N, CA, C and O of each residue as an XYZ file, in Angstrom:
572
protein
N     -13.643     58.398     -2.714
C     -13.390     57.505     -3.814
C     -12.278     56.509     -3.466
O     -12.386     55.321     -3.770
N     -11.200     57.003     -2.823
C     -10.089     56.126     -2.426
C     -10.572     55.062     -1.447
O     -10.132     53.913     -1.485
N     -11.478     55.466     -0.577
C     -12.004     54.512      0.407
C     -12.806     53.423     -0.306
O     -12.709     52.249      0.050
N     -13.568     53.793     -1.274
C     -14.373     52.833     -2.020
C     -13.493     51.842     -2.782
O     -13.771     50.643     -2.795
N     -12.446     52.336     -3.409
C     -11.512     51.465     -4.131
C     -10.778     50.564     -3.148
O     -10.594     49.378     -3.421
N     -10.358     51.101     -2.017
C      -9.668     50.302     -0.997
C     -10.572     49.196     -0.472
O     -10.125     48.064     -0.289
N     -11.845     49.516     -0.228
C     -12.787     48.513      0.245
C     -13.003     47.420     -0.811
O     -13.124     46.241     -0.478
N     -13.049     47.823     -2.074
C     -13.220     46.852     -3.153
C     -12.062     45.854     -3.179
O     -12.282     44.644     -3.234
N     -10.821     46.368     -3.138
C      -9.649     45.475     -3.164
C      -9.556     44.621     -1.909
O      -9.177     43.451     -1.971
N      -9.899     45.205     -0.783
C      -9.871     44.451      0.471
C     -10.893     43.306      0.437
O     -10.581     42.182      0.829
N     -12.101     43.593     -0.030
C     -13.115     42.532     -0.106
C     -12.733     41.483     -1.150
O     -13.014     40.297     -0.975
N     -12.092     41.922     -2.237
C     -11.619     40.981     -3.253
C     -10.601     40.016     -2.661
O     -10.676     38.811     -2.902
N      -9.643     40.539     -1.882
C      -8.624     39.689     -1.254
C      -9.244     38.713     -0.259
O      -8.860     37.544     -0.208
N     -10.187     39.184      0.517
C     -10.815     38.319      1.515
C     -11.561     37.178      0.832
O     -11.418     36.024      1.235
N     -12.344     37.475     -0.181
C     -13.101     36.424     -0.867
C     -12.199     35.509     -1.686
O     -12.469     34.313     -1.797
N     -11.142     36.052     -2.255
C     -10.214     35.223     -3.029
C      -9.512     34.231     -2.115
O      -9.365     33.062     -2.470
N      -9.077     34.679     -0.946
C      -8.420     33.770      0.005
C      -9.392     32.711      0.492
O      -9.008     31.560      0.695
N     -10.646     33.094      0.680
C     -11.644     32.136      1.117
C     -11.866     31.060      0.054
O     -12.042     29.888      0.386
N     -11.857     31.451     -1.219
C     -12.027     30.486     -2.300
C     -10.858     29.511     -2.358
O     -11.058     28.326     -2.629
N      -9.639     29.989     -2.109
C      -8.464     29.119     -2.114
C      -8.577     28.087     -1.006
O      -8.281     26.912     -1.228
N      -8.999     28.501      0.180
C      -9.161     27.565      1.292
C     -10.211     26.514      0.967
O     -10.029     25.335      1.272
N     -11.313     26.939      0.345
C     -12.367     25.997     -0.011
C     -11.858     24.993     -1.030
O     -12.144     23.800     -0.919
N     -11.108     25.457     -2.021
C     -10.563     24.557     -3.035
C      -9.584     23.571     -2.410
O      -9.569     22.393     -2.767
N      -8.767     24.054     -1.478
C      -7.815     23.163     -0.827
C      -8.536     22.099     -0.016
O      -8.107     20.946      0.005
N      -9.608     22.461      0.641
C     -10.341     21.494      1.459
C     -11.023     20.432      0.618
O     -11.110     19.280      1.043
N     -11.510     20.786     -0.570
C     -12.188     19.792     -1.391
C     -11.204     18.879     -2.101
O     -11.553     17.745     -2.432
N      -9.968     19.348     -2.347
C      -8.976     18.528     -3.024
C      -8.305     17.533     -2.080
O      -7.758     16.526     -2.531
N      -8.339     17.800     -0.798
C      -7.658     16.929      0.157
C      -8.400     15.598      0.278
O      -9.629     15.558      0.332
N      -7.626     14.509      0.318
C      -8.229     13.194      0.520
C      -8.605     13.035      1.981
O      -7.905     13.518      2.871
N      -9.684     12.372      2.215
C     -10.094     12.092      3.584
C      -9.227     10.951      4.090
O      -9.236      9.859      3.522
N      -8.492     11.199      5.140
C      -7.614     10.191      5.716
C      -8.383      9.413      6.769
O      -8.782      9.968      7.793
N      -8.585      8.163      6.523
C      -9.227      7.307      7.508
C      -8.152      6.450      8.156
O      -7.225      6.001      7.482
N      -8.267      6.225      9.442
C      -7.257      5.389     10.087
C      -7.274      3.984      9.502
O      -8.332      3.374      9.346
N      -6.090      3.481      9.183
C      -6.001      2.151      8.588
C      -5.874      1.106      9.680
O      -5.135      1.271     10.651
N      -6.619      0.026      9.491
C      -6.510     -1.074     10.435
C      -5.273     -1.899     10.095
O      -4.816     -1.912      8.952
N      -4.748     -2.571     11.081
C      -3.562     -3.389     10.873
C      -3.918     -4.582      9.997
O      -4.908     -5.276     10.229
N      -3.091     -4.800      8.991
C      -3.301     -5.922      8.069
C      -2.448     -7.093      8.533
O      -1.257     -6.936      8.802
N      -3.060     -8.258      8.624
C      -2.340     -9.485      8.936
C      -2.316    -10.323      7.662
O      -3.328    -10.890      7.250
N      -1.147    -10.386      7.056
C      -1.013    -11.077      5.766
C      -1.091    -12.590      5.951
O      -0.564    -13.150      6.913
N      -1.768    -13.234      4.996
C      -1.813    -14.697      4.991
C      -1.453    -15.263      3.610
O      -1.470    -16.477      3.408
N      -1.129    -14.378      2.668
C      -0.688    -14.778      1.329
C       0.491    -13.912      0.918
O       0.617    -12.760      1.335
N       1.354    -14.498      0.086
C       2.468    -13.745     -0.466
C       2.432    -13.896     -1.979
O       2.378    -15.005     -2.509
N       2.464    -12.757     -2.661
C       2.464    -12.713     -4.119
C       3.816    -12.174     -4.577
O       4.258    -11.117     -4.128
N       4.460    -12.903     -5.467
C       5.717    -12.467     -6.061
C       5.509    -12.408     -7.563
O       5.008    -13.356     -8.168
N       5.903    -11.266     -8.173
C       5.746    -11.160     -9.617
C       6.864    -10.341    -10.248
O       7.473     -9.478     -9.616
N       7.110    -10.648    -11.527
C       8.078     -9.892    -12.306
C       7.407     -8.610    -12.777
O       6.209     -8.589    -13.057
N       8.198     -7.537    -12.860
C       7.645     -6.268    -13.315
C       8.637     -5.570    -14.237
O       9.843     -5.569    -13.987
N       8.118     -4.987    -15.291
C       8.906     -4.171    -16.208
C       8.339     -2.764    -16.197
O       7.144     -2.567    -15.977
N       9.206     -1.782    -16.435
C       8.755     -0.399    -16.507
C       9.171      0.452    -15.324
O       8.891      1.650    -15.294
N       9.842     -0.154    -14.342
C      10.315      0.615    -13.192
C      11.633      1.296    -13.564
O      12.577      0.637    -14.001
N      11.689      2.610    -13.389
C      12.931      3.326    -13.669
C      13.749      3.536    -12.397
O      14.962      3.734    -12.466
N      13.089      3.494    -11.233
C      13.817      3.605     -9.970
C      12.979      2.980     -8.855
O      11.758      2.862     -8.963
N      13.649      2.593     -7.808
C      12.935      1.967     -6.696
C      12.225      3.006     -5.832
O      11.147      2.744     -5.299
N      12.833      4.188     -5.696
C      12.288      5.205     -4.802
C      10.925      5.719     -5.272
O       9.952      5.664     -4.520
N      10.850      6.215     -6.500
C       9.595      6.807     -6.976
C       8.611      5.749     -7.487
O       7.456      5.715     -7.059
N       9.063      4.898     -8.389
C       8.157      3.873     -8.934
C       7.727      2.910     -7.830
O       6.546      2.590     -7.693
N       8.690      2.459     -7.057
C       8.373      1.550     -5.962
C       7.460      2.199     -4.942
O       6.539      1.564     -4.428
N       7.717      3.473     -4.647
C       6.874      4.198     -3.691
C       5.445      4.343     -4.180
O       4.501      4.202     -3.403
N       5.283      4.626     -5.473
C       3.918      4.784     -5.993
C       3.200      3.432     -6.048
O       1.997      3.363     -5.796
N       3.919      2.368     -6.372
C       3.307      1.033     -6.366
C       2.904      0.665     -4.940
O       1.795      0.188     -4.699
N       3.806      0.890     -4.016
C       3.535      0.584     -2.604
C       2.305      1.353     -2.122
O       1.451      0.790     -1.438
N       2.213      2.623     -2.471
C       1.090      3.448     -2.034
C      -0.234      2.965     -2.635
O      -1.231      2.837     -1.924
N      -0.240      2.701     -3.933
C      -1.463      2.217     -4.586
C      -1.942      0.911     -3.965
O      -3.135      0.739     -3.717
N      -1.013     -0.007     -3.715
C      -1.405     -1.297     -3.147
C      -1.856     -1.156     -1.698
O      -2.772     -1.854     -1.265
N      -1.225     -0.265     -0.951
C      -1.619     -0.108      0.454
C      -2.998      0.529      0.587
O      -3.655      0.365      1.615
N      -3.444      1.253     -0.435
C      -4.774      1.855     -0.390
C      -5.887      0.814     -0.447
O      -7.049      1.146     -0.211
N      -5.557     -0.424     -0.752
C      -6.556     -1.493     -0.725
C      -6.901     -1.890      0.703
O      -7.901     -2.569      0.935
N      -6.079     -1.470      1.661
C      -6.209     -1.879      3.067
C      -6.118     -3.392      3.224
O      -6.670     -3.965      4.163
N      -5.412     -4.032      2.290
C      -5.238     -5.478      2.339
C      -3.769     -5.868      2.269
O      -3.441     -7.051      2.355
N      -2.880     -4.892      2.113
C      -1.458     -5.177      1.935
C      -0.697     -4.823      3.210
O      -0.773     -3.703      3.716
N       0.040     -5.818      3.711
C       0.857     -5.598      4.907
C       2.196     -4.974      4.527
O       2.642     -4.021      5.165
N       2.840     -5.513      3.485
C       4.097     -4.931      3.024
C       4.318     -5.240      1.556
O       3.760     -6.186      1.000
N       5.152     -4.409      0.951
C       5.471     -4.528     -0.461
C       6.972     -4.256     -0.597
O       7.449     -3.173     -0.259
N       7.703     -5.250     -1.095
C       9.161     -5.143     -1.195
C       9.600     -5.339     -2.640
O       8.897     -5.960     -3.437
N      10.780     -4.798     -2.967
C      11.283     -4.849     -4.330
C      12.689     -5.414     -4.378
O      13.525     -5.099     -3.531
N      12.942     -6.245     -5.365
C      14.293     -6.668     -5.721
C      14.583     -5.897     -7.003
O      14.252     -6.347     -8.100
N      15.207     -4.725     -6.850
C      15.379     -3.787     -7.961
C      16.852     -3.529     -8.221
O      17.635     -3.344     -7.289
N      17.223     -3.518     -9.488
C      18.549     -3.097     -9.927
C      18.366     -2.134    -11.087
O      17.520     -2.358    -11.952
N      19.157     -1.059    -11.113
C      18.982      0.025    -12.085
C      18.954     -0.432    -13.537
O      18.047     -0.046    -14.273
N      19.894     -1.223    -13.966
C      19.999     -1.572    -15.376
C      19.278     -2.863    -15.751
O      19.371     -3.320    -16.890
N      18.576     -3.438    -14.814
C      17.877     -4.693    -15.082
C      16.506     -4.388    -15.690
O      15.780     -3.533    -15.183
N      16.160     -5.067    -16.747
C      14.890     -4.818    -17.435
C      13.698     -5.305    -16.618
O      12.677     -4.623    -16.534
N      13.829     -6.484    -16.017
C      12.746     -7.068    -15.221
C      13.168     -7.117    -13.764
O      14.229     -7.650    -13.436
N      12.342     -6.565    -12.895
C      12.587     -6.578    -11.459
C      11.519     -7.429    -10.782
O      10.585     -7.901    -11.430
N      11.664     -7.619     -9.488
C      10.763     -8.504     -8.742
C      10.053     -7.719     -7.639
O      10.667     -6.923     -6.928
N       8.757     -7.960     -7.514
C       7.945     -7.351     -6.459
C       7.387     -8.475     -5.595
O       6.893     -9.478     -6.110
N       7.467     -8.301     -4.278
C       6.892     -9.261     -3.338
C       5.886     -8.526     -2.462
O       6.227     -7.546     -1.799
N       4.651     -9.001     -2.463
C       3.564     -8.359     -1.730
C       2.986     -9.356     -0.731
O       2.588    -10.460     -1.104
N       2.943     -8.964      0.534
C       2.280     -9.763      1.573
C       0.904     -9.147      1.802
O       0.796     -7.956      2.094
N      -0.148     -9.955      1.669
C      -1.503     -9.403      1.730
C      -2.471    -10.366      2.415
O      -2.165    -11.537      2.640
N      -3.651     -9.830      2.738
C      -4.721    -10.598      3.362
C      -5.689    -11.057      2.265
O      -6.363    -10.233      1.648
N      -5.755    -12.354      2.027
C      -6.595    -12.886      0.956
C      -8.087    -12.720      1.230
O      -8.897    -12.890      0.318
N      -8.466    -12.394      2.454
C      -9.876    -12.148      2.764
C     -10.323    -10.792      2.234
O     -11.516    -10.541      2.067
N      -9.340     -9.910      1.969
C      -9.663     -8.548      1.545
C      -9.400     -8.282      0.070
O      -9.977     -7.350     -0.490
N      -8.551     -9.065     -0.571
C      -8.247     -8.874     -1.984
C      -7.685    -10.163     -2.565
O      -7.486    -11.147     -1.851
N      -7.435    -10.145     -3.857
C      -6.876    -11.316     -4.534
C      -5.594    -10.921     -5.252
O      -5.313     -9.738     -5.446
N      -4.831    -11.916     -5.639
C      -3.606    -11.671     -6.403
C      -3.939    -11.009     -7.734
O      -3.234    -10.101     -8.174
N      -5.009    -11.464     -8.371
C      -5.419    -10.871     -9.656
C      -5.737     -9.389     -9.498
O      -5.378     -8.581    -10.355
N      -6.397     -9.034     -8.423
C      -6.762     -7.635     -8.195
C      -5.513     -6.779     -7.958
O      -5.427     -5.661     -8.466
N      -4.555     -7.289     -7.196
C      -3.316     -6.543     -6.948
C      -2.542     -6.320     -8.243
O      -2.032     -5.228     -8.490
N      -2.460     -7.357     -9.062
C      -1.769     -7.243    -10.355
C      -2.507     -6.252    -11.260
O      -1.875     -5.465    -11.965
N      -3.815     -6.289    -11.240
C      -4.613     -5.369    -12.048
C      -4.352     -3.914    -11.641
O      -4.251     -3.037    -12.499
N      -4.244     -3.666    -10.351
C      -3.954     -2.310     -9.862
C      -2.617     -1.831    -10.409
O      -2.506     -0.702    -10.888
N      -1.603     -2.688    -10.338
C      -0.258     -2.306    -10.799
C      -0.241     -2.054    -12.300
O       0.371     -1.088    -12.756
N      -0.902     -2.902    -13.072
C      -0.857     -2.752    -14.531
C      -1.642     -1.537    -15.026
O      -1.377     -1.049    -16.125
N      -2.594     -1.040    -14.251
C      -3.357      0.137    -14.643
C      -2.686      1.446    -14.223
O      -3.104      2.520    -14.656
N      -1.670      1.369    -13.400
C      -1.014      2.579    -12.899
C      -0.307      3.340    -14.024
O       0.210      2.741    -14.967
N      -0.295      4.663    -13.907
C       0.446      5.534    -14.824
C       0.189      5.182    -16.285
O       1.118      5.093    -17.088
N      -1.059      4.988    -16.612
C      -1.478      4.690    -17.987
C      -0.776      3.466    -18.563
O      -0.370      3.462    -19.725
N      -0.637      2.429    -17.741
C      -0.063      1.165    -18.202
C       1.454      1.140    -18.260
O       2.032      0.391    -19.048
N       2.103      1.951    -17.437
C       3.569      2.011    -17.424
C       4.207      0.677    -17.058
O       5.247      0.313    -17.606
N       3.586     -0.052    -16.134
C       4.186     -1.278    -15.622
C       3.578     -2.510    -16.285
O       2.361     -2.620    -16.435
N       4.437     -3.416    -16.669
C       4.009     -4.694    -17.253
C       4.377     -5.801    -16.281
O       5.519     -5.887    -15.832
N       3.411     -6.647    -15.957
C       3.631     -7.738    -15.016
C       3.877     -9.022    -15.792
O       3.133     -9.357    -16.714
N       4.928     -9.734    -15.411
C       5.272    -11.007    -16.040
C       4.802    -12.173    -15.197
O       3.672    -12.188    -14.708
N       5.678    -13.149    -15.031
C       5.340    -14.344    -14.253
C       5.015    -13.966    -12.817
O       5.607    -13.051    -12.245
N       4.059    -14.694    -12.249
C       3.696    -14.446    -10.856
C       3.515    -15.775    -10.130
O       3.257    -16.815    -10.736
N       3.659    -15.700     -8.814
C       3.514    -16.887     -7.973
C       2.952    -16.426     -6.637
O       3.327    -15.367     -6.133
N       2.065    -17.209     -6.070
C       1.549    -16.883     -4.739
C       1.535    -18.130     -3.868
O       1.384    -19.251     -4.353
N       1.697    -17.905     -2.575
C       1.636    -19.022     -1.640
C       1.184    -18.536     -0.272
O       1.266    -17.347      0.037
N       0.707    -19.471      0.541
C       0.241    -19.167      1.894
C       1.418    -18.833      2.783
O       2.497    -19.410      2.656
N       1.193    -17.884      3.692
C       2.207    -17.593      4.704
C       1.620    -17.650      6.108
O       2.307    -17.350      7.085
N       0.343    -18.038      6.211
C      -0.276    -18.119      7.521
C       0.181    -19.383      8.238
O       0.580    -20.367      7.616
N       0.113    -19.327      9.541
C       0.519    -20.465     10.368
C      -0.711    -20.975     11.103
O      -1.447    -20.198     11.711
N      -0.925    -22.256     11.047
C      -2.039    -22.848     11.764
C      -1.571    -23.126     13.190
O      -0.919    -24.136     13.454
N      -1.911    -22.223     14.100
C      -1.432    -22.325     15.484
C      -1.989    -23.555     16.183
O      -1.272    -24.199     16.949
N      -3.234    -23.891     15.942
C      -3.820    -25.067     16.588
C      -3.045    -26.328     16.214
O      -2.746    -27.149     17.081
N      -2.722    -26.487     14.950
C      -1.972    -27.667     14.518
C      -0.587    -27.668     15.139
O      -0.071    -28.726     15.496
N       0.018    -26.504     15.271
C       1.355    -26.410     15.850
C       1.337    -26.817     17.319
O       2.205    -27.574     17.754
N       0.384    -26.340     18.079
C       0.296    -26.673     19.499
C      -0.062    -28.148     19.669
O       0.499    -28.814     20.539
N      -0.956    -28.658     18.880
C      -1.376    -30.052     18.966
C      -0.200    -30.994     18.700
O      -0.114    -32.067     19.297
N       0.696    -30.597     17.813
C       1.807    -31.453     17.433
C       2.976    -31.417     18.414
O       3.933    -32.175     18.261
N       2.909    -30.543     19.421
C       3.988    -30.488     20.408
C       3.940    -31.723     21.309
O       2.856    -32.233     21.594
N       5.089    -32.207     21.756
C       5.072    -33.356     22.659
C       4.503    -32.962     24.022
O       4.557    -31.804     24.435
N       3.961    -33.962     24.696
C       3.398    -33.711     26.033
C       4.521    -33.338     26.986
O       5.624    -33.871     26.870
N       4.267    -32.436     27.925
C       5.319    -32.041     28.867
C       5.710    -33.208     29.775
O       4.883    -34.051     30.125
N       6.964    -33.232     30.138
C       7.476    -34.276     31.027
C       7.564    -33.678     32.419
O       8.184    -32.635     32.626
N       6.925    -34.365     33.380
C       6.939    -33.887     34.775
C       7.846    -34.812     35.555
O       7.614    -36.019     35.629
N       8.878    -34.233     36.135
C       9.836    -35.024     36.893
C       9.414    -35.098     38.356
O       8.874    -34.141     38.911
N       9.669    -36.246     38.965
C       9.365    -36.423     40.381
C      10.547    -35.887     41.180
O      11.657    -36.409     41.078
N      10.314    -34.863     41.960
C      11.380    -34.227     42.721
C      11.459    -34.748     44.162
O      12.224    -34.183     44.945
N      10.712    -35.796     44.562
C      10.693    -36.310     45.923
C      11.860    -37.239     46.197
O      12.107    -37.529     47.367
N      12.575    -37.715     45.238
C      13.638    -38.685     45.454
C      14.790    -38.134     46.207
O      15.761    -38.847     46.460
């Protein structure tokens, strides 16, 4: 009888541990390698609802980086200031300013409110830059 009870508890532990491993595997996000983002637009916007730069800023940064279109996300944050500033460098071929703002405003059940925003190009036209350079001067060294 003791052997039967021992086998029952042993099999219970084995199957219970197996179920925990299965649950852990299904809850884990699939990590795909992220390609390098080359930003060509910069979005700056006012934000309300941030209580700290570390946690709120970190969660905003993470949500935006999951678009695979954001190169960097920086904050001008002060503890007692009601409105702070967020600057996002992103690839306009992969997302839009409206989409980035929409992501932020939907976070944490609408915790963050976005105010004024501005965007501008940050890409450099290399061909125009090279074309505009003066022609090289070749000196005659035979003299």
